[in-house]
VEXZALUM-652270 format. One line per field, with one value per residue (C-alpha): residue in three letters; x, y, z; chain; residue number from 1. Coordinates in steps of 0.001 Angstrom, whole numbers, always signed. Each point is the difference from the previous one (the first is absolute). Example, Ala and Ser with C-alpha at 12.3 -4.5 7.8 and 13.67 -1.06 7.14 Angstrom:
<nodes>
type	ala, ser
X	+12300, +1370
Y	-4500, +3440
Z	+7800, -660
mol	A, A
seq	1, 2
</nodes>
This chain:
<nodes>
type	met, leu, leu, ala, met, val, lys, lys, pro, ser, lys, gly, arg, gln, lys, ile, glu, ile, ala, lys, ile, gln, lys, lys, asn, his, leu, gln, val, ala, phe, ser, lys, arg, arg, ser, gly, leu, phe, lys, lys, ala, ser, glu, leu, cys, thr, leu, cys, gly, ala, asn, val, ala, ile, ile, val, phe, ser, pro, gly, gly, lys, val, phe, ser, phe, gly, tyr, pro, asp, val, lys, thr, ile, val, asn, gln, phe, phe, ile, cys, lys, pro, leu, pro, glu, pro, asn, val, leu, his, leu, ile, glu, ala, his, lys, asn, asp, ser, phe, gln, glu, leu, asn, met, gln, leu, thr, gln, val, leu, asn, gln, leu, glu, ala, glu, lys, lys, arg, gly, glu, ile, leu, ser, lys, met, arg, arg, glu, ser, gln, asn, gln, tyr, trp, trp, glu, ala, pro, ile, asn, glu, leu, ser, leu, leu, glu, leu, glu, gln, leu, lys, val, ser, met, glu, glu, leu, lys, lys, val, val, val, arg, gln, gly, asp, lys, leu, leu, met, glu, ala, ser, asn, pro, ser, pro, phe, tyr, met, ile, asn, gly, asn
X	-5636, +973, -2422, +1139, +2882, -767, -183, -2536, +1713, +1, -1147, +3488, +783, -2058, -456, -2985, -1823, +1166, -3432, -1350, -454, -3907, +412, +672, +1761, +1729, +1186, +1388, +1868, +1627, +495, +1982, +2176, +682, +513, +2922, +1789, -74, +1394, +2988, +583, +1020, +1764, +2285, -81, +1854, +2157, +1461, +294, +488, -3868, -1833, -3464, -3247, -3370, -3488, -2890, -3336, -2283, -3355, -1176, +1649, +3211, +3462, +3086, +3455, +3484, +3218, +3686, +1152, -3313, -3167, -124, +3221, -636, -2986, +1494, +2636, -3139, -1505, +2468, +3107, +2711, +2603, +42, +2442, +3644, +1416, +1661, -3370, -1772, +2692, -481, -3726, +208, +2556, -2237, -2981, +2316, +379, -3561, -242, +2539, -1419, -3692, +1722, +2220, -3531, -1659, +2608, -808, -3540, +638, +2155, -2551, -2809, +2650, +337, -3520, -839, +2391, -1047, -3403, +1227, +1360, -2887, -2265, +2961, -174, -3720, -348, +2677, -2222, -2701, +1416, +1165, -3348, -2667, -3474, +1070, -108, -3312, -2209, -329, +3563, -606, +365, -2513, +2060, +1050, -3593, -1380, +2946, -1195, -3913, +1123, +2097, -3281, -2046, +2446, +67, -3566, -110, +2688, -1722, -3355, +1710, +1220, -2805, -1774, +2223, -82, -4076, -97, +2770, -2129, -3525, +1362, +2387, +2311, -750, +3661, +2213, +3752, +1994, +3706, -548, -843
Y	+44080, -1083, -2376, -1709, -586, -1351, -3663, -1835, -2176, -3590, -2374, -1591, -3737, -1061, -3060, -2136, -2138, -3993, -1701, -2033, +2462, -204, +949, -2886, +2956, +1571, -3023, -1643, +3108, -225, -3353, +525, +3007, -1813, -3493, +2074, +1477, -2982, -2059, +3064, -231, -3281, +65, +2783, -2582, -2340, +2283, +1328, -2778, -2920, -1610, -2635, +1135, -1421, +1989, -1128, +2216, -717, +3169, +548, -1377, -3156, +691, -1217, +1812, -450, +554, -1680, -500, -1969, -726, -1006, -3762, -578, +2280, -1857, -3292, +1280, +448, -2568, -2881, +1855, -472, +2852, +1213, -1390, +758, +3903, -2047, -1677, +2999, +1749, -3121, +593, +3429, -261, -2320, +2366, +2490, -2124, -761, +3710, +1115, -3267, +1940, +3830, -1358, -1470, +3296, +1753, -2107, +639, +3512, -24, -2290, +2729, +2650, -1291, -597, +3615, +1250, -2191, +1094, +3835, -1050, -2064, +3219, +2648, -2067, -25, +3329, +1222, -2476, +1688, +3100, -1034, -1009, +2403, -2177, -3121, +3079, +269, +1691, +2428, +666, +1532, +3174, +1927, -202, -3745, -976, +1903, -2011, -3370, +721, +439, -2885, -1950, +1569, -1212, -3443, -474, +602, -2180, -2953, +709, -518, -3305, -1200, +1116, -1778, -2870, +119, +441, -3247, -2145, +831, -493, -2672, -154, -2147, -1098, -1815, +669, -2923, +329, +4268, -917
Z	+21356, +3706, +512, -2960, +1484, +3339, +325, +1563, +2943, -777, +3239, -1228, +702, +2776, +2586, -946, +2141, -155, -808, -2805, -3130, -569, -3912, -2098, -2547, +2827, +1331, -3692, -322, +3610, -195, -3503, +1767, +3437, -1776, -2427, +3395, +1463, -3058, -186, +3699, -100, -2768, +1209, +3234, -2497, -1347, +2998, +2342, -2543, +1695, -1790, -360, -1053, -43, -532, -523, -684, -1363, +1069, -3116, +223, -2355, +1578, +377, +558, +265, +1083, -304, -1639, -465, +1954, -467, +1482, +2968, +815, -107, +2119, +2150, -28, -412, +2373, -2383, -661, -3440, -2512, +399, -1588, -2741, -759, -162, -2141, -2688, +172, -933, -2170, -1510, -182, -1408, -2662, -1072, +562, -2875, -1970, -362, -142, -2856, -1327, +509, -1763, -3119, -10, +489, -3018, -1609, +803, -636, -3843, -766, +760, -2189, -2375, +176, -137, -3309, -1119, +903, -1674, -3037, +114, -179, -2393, -2246, +733, -559, -3901, -710, +1627, -1173, +2237, +3490, +1844, -1398, +2544, -40, -3902, -885, -2454, -2552, +621, +382, -3704, -1614, +1596, -1039, -3561, -49, +1997, -2766, -2861, +1008, +1005, -4105, -903, +2406, -1674, -3680, +1022, +1591, -3345, -2007, +2177, -344, -3663, -567, +2131, -1459, -3938, +164, -2840, -3146, -62, +2182, +216, -80, +852, -198, -3660
mol	A, A, A, A, A, A, A, A, A, A, A, A, A, A, A, A, A, A, A, A, A, A, A, A, A, A, A, A, A, A, A, A, A, A, A, A, A, A, A, A, A, A, A, A, A, A, A, A, A, A, A, A, A, A, A, A, A, A, A, A, A, A, A, A, A, A, A, A, A, A, A, A, A, A, A, A, A, A, A, A, A, A, A, A, A, A, A, A, A, A, A, A, A, A, A, A, A, A, A, A, A, A, A, A, A, A, A, A, A, A, A, A, A, A, A, A, A, A, A, A, A, A, A, A, A, A, A, A, A, A, A, A, A, A, A, A, A, A, A, A, A, A, A, A, A, A, A, A, A, A, A, A, A, A, A, A, A, A, A, A, A, A, A, A, A, A, A, A, A, A, A, A, A, A, A, A, A, A, A, A, A, A, A, A, A, A, A, A
seq	1, 2, 3, 4, 5, 6, 7, 8, 9, 10, 11, 12, 13, 14, 15, 16, 17, 18, 19, 20, 21, 22, 23, 24, 25, 26, 27, 28, 29, 30, 31, 32, 33, 34, 35, 36, 37, 38, 39, 40, 41, 42, 43, 44, 45, 46, 47, 48, 49, 50, 51, 52, 53, 54, 55, 56, 57, 58, 59, 60, 61, 62, 63, 64, 65, 66, 67, 68, 69, 70, 71, 72, 73, 74, 75, 76, 77, 78, 79, 80, 81, 82, 83, 84, 85, 86, 87, 88, 89, 90, 91, 92, 93, 94, 95, 96, 97, 98, 99, 100, 101, 102, 103, 104, 105, 106, 107, 108, 109, 110, 111, 112, 113, 114, 115, 116, 117, 118, 119, 120, 121, 122, 123, 124, 125, 126, 127, 128, 129, 130, 131, 132, 133, 134, 135, 136, 137, 138, 139, 140, 141, 142, 143, 144, 145, 146, 147, 148, 149, 150, 151, 152, 153, 154, 155, 156, 157, 158, 159, 160, 161, 162, 163, 164, 165, 166, 167, 168, 169, 170, 171, 172, 173, 174, 175, 176, 177, 178, 179, 180, 181, 182, 183, 184, 185, 186, 187, 188
</nodes>
């Protein structure tokens, strides 16, 4: 009992050697974790200090990842052209325009979600109606869902139907092979 309660000591957080990782799988995992940490730190820098930041990272697989505040393009243009960012009131207008776009998209999303909900309710009503109609007419239910009594009733009904179909078929054959010598004109 005492052995089960004793935990093995773990190595804990260790310092790793800074060198290129050789295994591709480990390299990708390390890249993803470090990239998200880098973007998080950049976001904190923007929030705490009001700094304008742009980070562009190429993964070992060649994919491009970027982070920027207010956006990467603006910061890169500022860097290469050496022109300052627009005045704060212009940024405010740009932000207001973005917010309006977001509000419009949110309204569209809400409408689509409402339509989806209405269609789901409609589907539920149709399913309920189908189940109720199957309860009214047991012979319309899938055969593997019928009880033994219902199967016996179905068998008797099918045999009766077969007799009626055979009689009707015989009658039609007789009429076709022995045409009547009298033609009825105007029902007379």
